[in-house]
C-alpha positions as CSV (number, residue, x, y, z in Angstrom):
1,M,-65.5,-40.1,-23.1
2,S,-62.1,-40.1,-21.4
3,S,-61.9,-36.3,-21.8
4,N,-65.4,-35.9,-20.3
5,K,-64.4,-38.2,-17.4
6,N,-61.2,-36.1,-16.7
7,N,-63.3,-32.9,-16.9
8,N,-65.7,-34.3,-14.3
9,K,-62.9,-35.5,-12.1
10,E,-61.2,-32.1,-12.3
11,T,-64.5,-30.3,-11.6
12,I,-65.1,-32.5,-8.5
13,N,-61.5,-32.0,-7.3
14,N,-61.8,-28.2,-7.7
15,A,-65.1,-28.1,-5.8
16,F,-63.5,-30.1,-2.9
17,E,-60.4,-27.9,-2.9
18,Q,-62.6,-24.8,-2.7
19,T,-64.5,-26.3,0.1
20,K,-61.2,-27.2,1.9
21,D,-60.1,-23.6,1.4
22,S,-63.3,-22.3,2.8
23,V,-63.0,-24.6,5.9
24,K,-59.4,-23.5,6.4
25,K,-60.4,-19.8,6.2
26,T,-63.3,-20.3,8.7
27,T,-61.1,-22.3,11.1
28,D,-58.3,-19.7,10.8
29,E,-60.7,-17.0,11.7
30,A,-62.0,-19.0,14.7
31,V,-58.4,-19.5,15.9
32,K,-57.8,-15.7,15.7
33,E,-60.8,-15.2,18.0
34,I,-59.4,-17.5,20.8
35,P,-57.4,-14.6,22.5
36,R,-60.6,-12.5,22.6
37,F,-62.6,-15.4,24.1
38,T,-59.8,-16.2,26.6
39,K,-59.7,-12.5,27.6
40,A,-63.5,-12.4,28.0
41,V,-63.4,-15.5,30.3
42,S,-60.5,-14.0,32.3
43,E,-62.3,-10.7,32.6
44,Y,-65.5,-12.4,33.7
45,Q,-63.6,-14.3,36.5
46,Q,-61.8,-11.2,37.6
47,E,-65.0,-9.2,37.7
48,T,-66.9,-11.9,39.6
49,I,-64.1,-12.2,42.2
50,Q,-63.9,-8.4,42.5
51,A,-67.7,-8.0,42.8
52,T,-67.7,-10.7,45.5
53,K,-65.0,-8.8,47.4
54,D,-66.7,-5.4,46.9
55,I,-70.0,-6.8,48.2
56,A,-68.4,-8.4,51.2
57,D,-66.4,-5.2,52.0
58,N,-69.4,-2.9,51.7
59,F,-71.5,-5.3,53.7
60,L,-68.9,-5.5,56.4
61,E,-68.4,-1.7,56.5
62,S,-72.1,-1.1,56.9
63,Q,-72.4,-3.7,59.6
64,K,-69.4,-2.2,61.4
65,E,-71.1,1.2,61.3
66,I,-74.4,-0.1,62.5
67,I,-72.8,-2.0,65.4
68,H,-70.6,1.0,66.4
69,S,-73.7,3.2,66.5
70,L,-75.7,0.7,68.6
71,Q,-72.7,-0.1,70.8
72,S,-72.0,3.5,71.7
73,L,-75.6,3.9,72.9
74,W,-76.4,0.5,74.5
75,V,-73.2,-1.2,75.5
76,P,-72.7,0.5,78.9
77,Y,-76.3,-0.1,79.8
78,V,-76.4,-3.7,78.6
79,E,-73.1,-4.6,80.2
80,N,-74.4,-3.3,83.6
81,V,-77.5,-5.4,83.2
82,Q,-75.5,-8.3,81.9
83,N,-73.1,-8.2,84.8
84,S,-76.0,-8.3,87.1
85,Y,-78.2,-11.0,85.5
86,W,-76.8,-12.6,82.3
87,S,-73.9,-14.7,81.5
88,Y,-70.9,-13.7,79.4
89,W,-72.1,-15.0,76.1
90,T,-74.9,-12.4,75.9
91,S,-72.5,-9.5,76.1
92,P,-72.7,-7.1,73.2
93,K,-69.0,-7.5,72.6
94,R,-69.3,-11.3,72.4
95,V,-72.4,-11.0,70.2
96,T,-70.5,-8.7,67.9
97,E,-67.5,-11.1,67.7
98,N,-69.8,-14.0,66.9
99,Y,-71.6,-11.9,64.3
100,A,-68.3,-10.9,62.6
101,R,-67.4,-14.6,62.4
102,V,-70.7,-15.5,60.8
103,V,-70.2,-12.7,58.2
104,S,-66.7,-13.8,57.6
105,N,-67.9,-17.4,57.1
106,I,-70.6,-16.2,54.6
107,T,-68.0,-14.3,52.7
108,D,-65.6,-17.3,52.6
109,S,-68.5,-19.5,51.4
110,T,-69.4,-17.0,48.6
111,V,-65.8,-16.9,47.4
112,A,-65.6,-20.7,47.6
113,A,-68.9,-21.0,45.6
114,T,-67.5,-18.7,43.0
115,R,-64.4,-20.7,42.7
116,F,-66.5,-23.9,42.5
117,A,-68.6,-22.4,39.7
118,N,-65.4,-21.4,37.8
119,N,-63.9,-24.8,38.2
120,T,-67.2,-26.4,37.0
121,V,-67.0,-24.2,33.9
122,F,-63.4,-25.2,33.2
123,A,-64.3,-28.9,33.8
124,T,-67.2,-28.6,31.3
125,M,-64.8,-26.9,28.8
126,E,-62.4,-29.9,29.2
127,V,-65.2,-32.4,28.6
128,L,-66.3,-30.4,25.5
129,K,-62.7,-30.4,24.3
130,T,-62.4,-34.2,24.7
131,S,-65.8,-34.7,23.0
132,I,-64.7,-32.5,20.1
133,Q,-61.5,-34.5,19.7
134,H,-63.4,-37.8,19.8
135,T,-65.9,-36.5,17.3
136,R,-63.1,-35.4,15.0
137,D,-61.3,-38.8,15.2
138,E,-64.6,-40.6,14.6
139,A,-65.5,-38.4,11.7
140,I,-62.1,-39.0,10.1
141,E,-62.5,-42.8,10.6
142,F,-66.1,-42.6,9.2
143,S,-64.9,-40.7,6.1
144,R,-62.1,-43.3,5.6
145,M,-64.6,-46.1,5.8
146,N,-67.0,-44.4,3.3
147,A,-64.1,-43.9,0.9
148,N,-63.2,-47.6,1.2
149,V,-66.8,-48.7,0.6
150,A,-66.9,-46.5,-2.5
151,K,-63.7,-48.0,-3.8
152,T,-65.1,-51.5,-3.1
153,F,-68.2,-50.7,-5.1
154,E,-66.1,-49.3,-7.9
155,N,-64.0,-52.5,-7.9
156,V,-67.0,-54.7,-7.8
157,A,-68.7,-52.8,-10.6
158,R,-65.5,-52.9,-12.7
159,D,-65.2,-56.7,-12.1
160,S,-68.8,-57.2,-12.9
161,I,-68.5,-55.2,-16.1
162,S,-65.4,-57.2,-17.0
163,D,-67.1,-60.5,-16.3
164,F,-70.2,-59.4,-18.2
165,S,-68.0,-58.4,-21.2
166,T,-66.1,-61.7,-21.1
167,R,-69.4,-63.7,-21.0
168,E,-70.8,-61.6,-23.8
169,E,-67.7,-62.4,-25.9
170,V,-67.9,-66.1,-25.1
171,Q,-71.7,-66.2,-25.8
172,T,-71.8,-64.0,-28.9
173,P,-69.7,-66.4,-31.1
174,S,-71.8,-69.3,-30.1
175,R,-75.0,-67.5,-30.9
176,R,-73.7,-66.6,-34.4
177,Q,-73.2,-70.2,-35.3
């Protein structure tokens, strides 16, 4: 019986050691992937920022070309009319300056929105990290509590068997008489 109990205990211990080894292997592999994920996030951010810059640069260039084309044709005429009838703010030069400011504001807002999105992603990652740490701590505590409950059941069972055996020994002699 004792040999069988030791074999069972050894089998259980081996199974848990194999499981621990498997978990270690899996987590080691995940740790090795961190640089790849970090690189991917960094590349994503760089690509997003570069794309925003490229979009703004291309848009500004096309707008500049359009305005130059229109100005070369219409500015002399419009300025003559403007000087005669309209106020300064309707000048093509003034309209162009205001338009350039609007485009600059849109570009700045787009970059700020990209930065906001990236900051949100990082904040979410921090929350997830904290959540994982709390989950780990709670799982460890839960496992410790379960082990304590199992030990308590073992002790209660052992005490009950001992009490039962003692009662049997006390009652058995009296029954024989």
